[in-house]
C-alpha positions in Angstrom: 30.3 2.3 -10.0 27.2 3.7 -8.2 26.9 6.4 -5.8 24.6 3.9 -3.6 27.4 1.6 -4.3 30.2 4.3 -2.8 28.2 3.9 0.3 27.9 0.5 1.3 31.6 0.6 2.4 31.2 3.3 5.1 28.9 0.5 6.6 30.1 -1.4 9.9 29.5 -5.6 8.5 27.1 -6.2 11.3 24.8 -4.2 9.3 26.0 -4.5 5.4 24.7 -8.3 6.7 21.3 -6.9 7.9 20.9 -5.0 5.5 21.6 -8.1 2.5 19.7 -10.3 4.8 16.0 -7.7 4.2 17.3 -7.6 0.6 17.7 -11.0 0.0 13.7 -10.9 1.9 12.7 -8.6 -0.6 12.2 -5.6 2.5 12.5 -3.2 0.9 12.1 0.4 3.3 13.5 -2.2 6.8 16.6 -2.5 4.3 16.6 1.2 3.3 15.6 2.4 7.4 18.7 0.1 8.3 20.7 2.0 6.1 19.4 5.3 6.6 20.0 5.5 10.5 23.6 4.3 9.9 24.4 6.7 7.6 22.7 9.5 9.1 26.1 10.9 11.3 27.2 11.2 7.8 24.5 13.5 6.5 23.3 10.8 4.3 19.9 11.6 2.7 16.6 9.4 2.6 17.2 8.7 -1.1 20.7 8.7 -1.1 20.0 5.3 1.7 17.6 4.0 -1.5 19.4 4.0 -4.8 22.4 1.5 -1.8 19.4 -0.6 -0.8 19.0 -0.8 -4.6 22.2 -1.2 -5.5 22.4 -4.7 -3.1 19.6 -5.5 -5.5 20.9 -5.3 -8.0 24.0 -7.0 -6.7 22.4 -9.8 -5.2 19.7 -10.5 -7.8 18.1 -13.3 -9.2 19.0 -14.2 -5.6 16.4 -12.3 -3.9 12.8 -14.3 -3.1 10.6 -10.9 -4.7 7.0 -10.7 -2.3 4.6 -12.7 -4.6 1.8 -9.9 -5.8 -1.4 -9.4 -3.7 -3.5 -11.6 -5.2 -6.7 -9.7 -7.7 -8.9 -12.7 -7.9 -12.6 -12.2 -6.5 -12.4 -15.0 -4.0 -9.2 -14.3 -2.3 -10.2 -10.7 -2.5 -14.1 -12.0 -0.9 -12.4 -14.0 1.6 -10.4 -10.8 3.1 -13.4 -9.0 3.1 -15.6 -11.3 4.6 -12.3 -11.5 7.7 -12.9 -7.9 8.3 -14.7 -7.2 12.0 -17.5 -5.0 9.7 -19.9 -4.8 7.1 -18.5 -3.7 4.2 -20.4 -0.6 2.6 -17.9 0.0 0.0 -15.1 -0.9 -1.9 -13.0 2.3 -2.4 -8.9 2.2 -4.2 -6.6 5.4 -3.5 -3.8 6.1 -5.1 -0.7 6.6 -3.0 2.8 6.1 -3.7 6.8 6.6 -2.7 10.1 7.0 -3.7 10.6 2.9 -4.0 7.8 1.7 -5.2 6.7 4.6 -7.1 3.0 4.6 -7.5 0.2 2.1 -6.7 -3.4 1.5 -5.5 -5.3 0.7 -2.2 -7.6 -1.2 -2.5 -9.7 -0.8 0.9 -13.3 -1.9 2.7 -15.0 0.8 3.7 -16.2 -0.4 6.8 -19.6 0.7 9.2 -20.1 -0.7 12.0 -17.6 0.0 13.0 -16.3 2.8 10.9 -13.0 1.8 9.7 -11.7 0.3 7.2 -10.2 -3.1 6.3 -6.9 -3.0 3.3 -7.9 -5.5 0.8 -5.0 -5.5 -2.1 -2.2 -3.3 -2.8 -1.6 -3.3 -6.0 1.8 -2.4 -8.1 2.9 -2.1 -11.4 2.0 -6.3 -12.3 4.2 -9.0 -13.6 2.0 -8.9 -16.7 2.3 -5.4 -17.3 -0.8 -4.0 -16.1 -0.6 -0.6 -14.9 -1.7 -0.5 -11.2 -5.0 1.8 -10.9 -6.7 -0.5 -14.5 -5.7 -3.3 -13.0 -6.7 -2.4 -9.1 -10.0 -0.3 -10.8 -11.5 -4.0 -12.3 -10.9 -5.8 -9.1 -12.7 -3.2 -7.6 -15.5 -3.4 -9.6 -15.4 -7.0 -9.5 -15.5 -7.2 -4.7 -18.3 -4.1 -5.3 -20.8 -5.8 -7.4 -20.3 -8.9 -6.1 -20.4 -7.7 -2.3 -23.7 -5.6 -3.4 -22.0 -2.3 -2.7 -20.9 0.9 -4.2 -17.2 1.6 -5.2 -15.1 4.7 -6.2 -11.9 5.4 -7.5 -12.3 8.5 -9.0 -8.9 8.1 -11.2 -7.9 4.7 -12.6 -5.9 6.7 -14.8 -4.3 9.4 -12.6 -2.5 9.0 -9.8 -2.9 11.9 -7.5 -3.5 12.2 -2.8 -6.2 14.9 -4.2 -9.5 12.4 -4.7 -12.8 12.8 -2.0 -12.9 9.6 -0.2 -15.8 7.7 -0.5 -17.1 8.5 3.1 -16.8 12.4 2.8 -18.8 11.9 -0.6 -21.5 9.4 0.3 -22.3 11.7 3.4 -21.1 15.5 2.5 -23.1 17.4 5.4 -21.9 14.7 8.0 -19.6 16.0 10.5 -16.9 13.4 12.3 -18.3 11.8 14.8 -22.4 12.2 13.2 -23.0 8.5 11.8 -22.4 7.0 15.2 -24.4 9.3 17.3 -27.4 8.4 14.5 -27.3 5.1 14.6 -27.3 4.8 18.4 -30.4 7.4 18.3 -32.0 4.8 16.3 -30.7 1.8 18.5 -32.8 3.8 21.3 -36.2 4.5 20.2 
């Protein structure tokens, strides 16, 4: 019996039903949070709560309604970009990761007017076996070319959190908030 299954017996029936409902809907993070909160008084850590949920995924197997991966085709990404509340200034790919999904890539649209960013897709390891970095790089570059904006992904083959962001590289001498003041000053003339 795995360690995850051993802790399952300490959960109340209501909590077990809630966790299984989340697992069946492929809501892993919510299930982990429920287990972790329920077992905290026993000083069970987050990693062990993840193991409990992983064991439930194994038990429930084919009954889990897996969430399909975010689409990476040009039409879907362009539609998401068009729905954002600002002008797309660049497309950027960023590594992220957690203990549940390992490393994955976020594709985001860097926005101007208003400044910010909008989520386009989360790229995990693909069912066809493609690694997230190259798959995100290909999709992001296609979208950037379509939108006629720059694409930024400094390390498609090396996961990490330390890569500089596009806006930092595009305006290295700008202080936070400067772009908005400069734009307002131009409009006032």
